[in-house]
N, C-alpha and C positions, 0 to 999 in steps of 0.2 A: 633501391638496393635488395635482391633480393636475400633475406635470412637464410640461411641453409642450418635446421636444427640434427643436432643427432640423434639418433634413433631413442628411443626410450624403451629399455630392454623388459618383457614380463617377468615376476617378481617369483617366475617356478624355477626350478633347476629341474632339467633332462631326465629321464630316468636312469639310475648309474650304475653298474658293474663294480665294485667296488673289489678288488683284490689284496690280499691281506697276506701280504709277504713274513710276515713275523707266526702266524698260523702254517703256513708252509715248511718254514723252520722246524718248528716244533715237531712236523709229524713226520719229519726224515728224521730228528731225533728218537722219538717214539719208536720209530722202525730198527734207528741202529740199536736202540737199546733191549732187539730180538733178537741180534744178528751177526755174526762174524761175517757175514761173503757182502760181499758192495755194493751199492745200491744204484739201480738204474733208474732216474725219473724218467718217465713216461708222462709225455706232455701230447699225445694224440686228441682228435678235437680240439685243436685249437686248446692245447692244457688245460681240456676237463671244461672248454668254458671260460675260463679264467684268463685266458690268453700265456699263450705255449711259451712265448721270449718272458715274459714275469716269471711264470710257475719254473720255470729252469732256470732264472737264475737265481728265482731265490732257493731252489733245491739245491742248487751245485755251490752257492757260498754255504750252505748249509751242512755238506758233504757228500750229496750224490758223486759219484765219480763218472756215473754214463748217463745218456738220455735217449731215451726211445722214439719212435714215432711211427705212423704209419705208413707214410709216403718219403722215400727217397726225396724227392722234389721238397718236402714239410723243411729239410734240414738246413737248406740256405739261408731260410730267416736265421736260425739260432745262429748260424756261424756269421751272418752279418750284422749278429747281436755280441760278436766276441765272443761266442760259447766256445772254449778249445775241448771239450770233452770229447770222447768217444760217444761217435752215435749211431744208431742201428736200428733198422725200417725192415717192418718184418711183413707186410700185407704188399703194398705197391699197388696198388688196384688201377695205376695208370702206368703199370709197364719200369722196367730201370731200364734209366738211361746209363749205360756202364762210365760213359767218360765223365758225368756229371758226377756221380759218386764216387770216381776217382776224385775227381776237382774237390768236390766236398768232404774228400774224407767220410764218406759213410760204409757201416758196416752194413751186407745185405740177409737178409734168412731168405732161406732157401730149401722150400716144401717138394717140390717136384724133378723127376729126373729129367721132364721137360725144362723146368723152368732154370734148370743147372747147366743144361745142354747151351740154350738159347744164351744164356748169360756169357759162359765161356764164348759162344761165336762171336757176341760184343765187344768182349773186352777188348781194349787196346792195352793199357797195362794191369795186372794185377789187381783184383778186387777182392776185398777181406768177405770172406763169406759164415754167417752161422747155419749149417745143415740142422733143418728143421723136421723133428719127429713126430706123426702124431701120435699122442699119449694118450689119447681116450675122448677124444672130440668129433673127429671127422669132420672138422671145419678147418682145414689146410694143415698143412705138415704132411709129411712123405709115411706113406703105410708101411708097416713092419716088413713085409712081403716084398717091397721096393727099396727098402733101405740098403742092401748089398747092391745092388746096382746103381745106386745114388753115390756110394764109395767109389764104385769102376770110374764112374762118368769123372768123379773128381779126381780121382789119381792122374787119370788121363789129360785131365786140364790144368795140372799144375804148372804152373807159369804166368795163366792166366786167370786162376782162381788161387785163395790161398784159405782154406778149412783152418780158423780161427776161433770157432764156435759151437756148444752143439745145442738147442734149445726145445722147451715143448709147453704147454700150458695145461691146466689142471685146472676139468671139468666141475670138479665137486667141492673145490677150497673152500668155499661162501658158508659149506656144511662145517666149519671148526672140531671137524671130527678128523684125525690123522687116517686111520681106521677108511676112508673114502678117496685117501689119496694113494694107498697103496698102491695099487696096480699102475698108476699111472708113474709113482717113484721108480717103482721097478723097470718099466720100460723105458724112462731116461736111462737109468743104469746102464742098461744092457744097450741104449744107442751110445753111451759114450764108451765103455768097451770098444763096443764092434769097431768107432772112428778111430779111436788109439790102437788099437791091434789093424788098422789098416794104413797107418805110419804117422798121421797126421798128431799133430801136437805141438807148444801145450795147448791145452785148449779151456775155454771157458764157457762153463757147465750152466744154464739158467731155468727152472722149470716155474718158481712160485710168481706169482704176484701179489698184490696186498694184502689179502686173507691171507694166501700161503705163509706169508712172511711173518702177519702176527700171531699164526694162530699152530705152523707145523714146523718144528725146526729141519725136518725130514726132506721137504720140497727145498731147502733153500741153496744148496751147492754151494757156486762159486758165488754168483749173484741173484740178487730178488730183484723185479721189475714194479716198480711201486707207481700205479697210476691215480685211478680213483684216493687212496691215502694219500697222497700229496695236497687232495683238496678238504680231506676232511670227512671222507666215505670208506667207515669200513663195508665191504661187501659181507663181511659173518656178522655181523651188529652185535659182534662181543667185546671189542676195543673203543674205547672214548678219543675220538682223535678231532683237533682242533677247528670248526669250519672256518673256511681262506676265502668265503667274498659275502659280500654285503649288497643285497639288491635293493633300491630304495626309488621313489619317487614321486611328485606333487599331488597335493589335490587337487585339481583343475577345474572343481566344482562343488558347492555347496549349496543344500535346502532344506529347511523346514518343512515335513511333510504332513498331513495326517494320517489316522488310521485308516486301511483303508487303500491306503495308494500301490497300486502297483510298481513293480521295478522290471526294469530291464524287457528284453525281447521273450514273448509267450503268457508274463504276465505270471511267472512261474514263480512269485515271491510279492507279498501281500502284507504292506506293514499291519500288525496287530494294534497299534495305537503311536501316539504321536512321535515323531521323532526326526534327528536328525541324520542326513544321507550326504555322505564323500562320495565323489567321483575320484579315482584314483587315474593317470592317465597311463596307462599298461594293459593290453588285453594279450588274445593268443595270437596276434601276431608278430609278440614280444616274449614270447615262449611260456605264459599265464597260462598252466593247463585250463581247457575249456570243460570239460567235465569234472567238477571237482565233490566232494565229498559235505554233506552238512560239516558245521565247526569249522572249517577253512578263513583264515582271518588273516588281517595284517595288523603292526603297530602304528599308534598312531597317538602321539601324545604323550606315552607312557604306560598306554592299556592296548590292549587285544581287541578290533573289535571285527564282528562276522563280514564275509564278504556274501553279498545277497544278491538273488535274480543270476542270469544266467552272463558268464563273461564275455564281453564282446571283443570286438576286434582291437580294440586299441584299447579300452577301458574296464574298471572294475567299479563295483559299488559297493559300498561300506557303509553300514548301519552306525551310526556313531551313538544310537542313546540321545540323553539329555546333553551333551557336548558336539558345541558346535564346532568347526575348525575351518578356519580361513583358505580362503585360496592361495595356494601357494605353502601349506603345511607340510609335511614328509613325513611320508607313511616307508614305515620298511616291511618291507615284503619277507623277507628272510635276514639273517645274519646267524652269529655266532655266539651273542649276547645272552639267549636266554631269557628265563622271563617271560615277558610280553612279545618279545620279539621272535616268530618261530623261526625252527630250522627248517634246511634242505629235509631232514627226514622227515617231518611235518607234511611237508608240500608230498612229497610221496604216498605219504600214507593217504593223504584229502584226493590225490591222482591217482590210486591206486597202480604205482607205479615203482622207478626203482630213485632212490637220490640222483643219479648219473644221468638221466633224462631232463629232470628238471635245472641242471644247472647248463648240461651241455646243450639244452634248448633254444636259453636267451639267447634272443634275435642280434640282427644288427643294427637295430633301430637305437636298440640302448649301448648308452656309452659306457665303455671301459676308462677307470681308473684305479691309479693301485696305493697301498698305503701301507 
């Protein structure tokens, strides 16, 4: 008789990004304390890398009344998860399926005469539209000189198009200086007034995102769009929010090495004395920035230890000094705890980028969980 033995699992845990729903709720409350406007929880880029459904569910439970996505097709996942609040899609790089947006009850932002004509031609039932004004970014939105024509097309398309909102973006909100937003606010007011004079209304007017919501009440209008702020990132760098994720991985290999030992490709780091090295099982294929400045580190065993040598595709090496950590020990690459645990903002400084690219860059090999 042949015995079939159950496989013995490794005592490692897979690299995991844990989304902290209580932190998302606290960040919604922080925004709520700054404004009487409604809050749209923007969950584009899979909820800034934290999971669109996880972030949306936590935000709506905390009082967000709208959801925002980049592409109308992204709304299907949210509807399937039971989220019933209004949803707006405002870039739609794959185009707009007029039948789908009606089925999923998605509002669509339209920023050009051409887009509006196409949507009206495709619509079988009325599509709810937010007219998008270019308020100074030249990155989408209808130019001022085309606004009157956009309104003429919208009037002609009534019955297939229902204008319910007006929106724009702030090019300089992260400066946390209301004077930097004055021109955009004025343009938004003019756009709103023109839409009302054209006979549309009532309207939902929205301009400010996270930084504007936190620093400039003149940008709030009827609704503020909060995306990065949900996961603990204030682009203005002036307000303390709660980090909403924790990235952990296992030590997969440890060794005691002599002084003069080179580490990693290119021998860019050489140990100065006898020390312990631990290999962590994540690398640039998982979203760890390859180019890091000196000082980058991770937490293991309650202390921060420096990353040494080049970041590899699947691993980084950490110098743990006189402490030897066994295979399977947990390293925290970033999290909200503070102290020895690095923050996302620290990782952004080490990589000379912004926190957004750190959290949205975590790759699909990293498992996701919620807490």
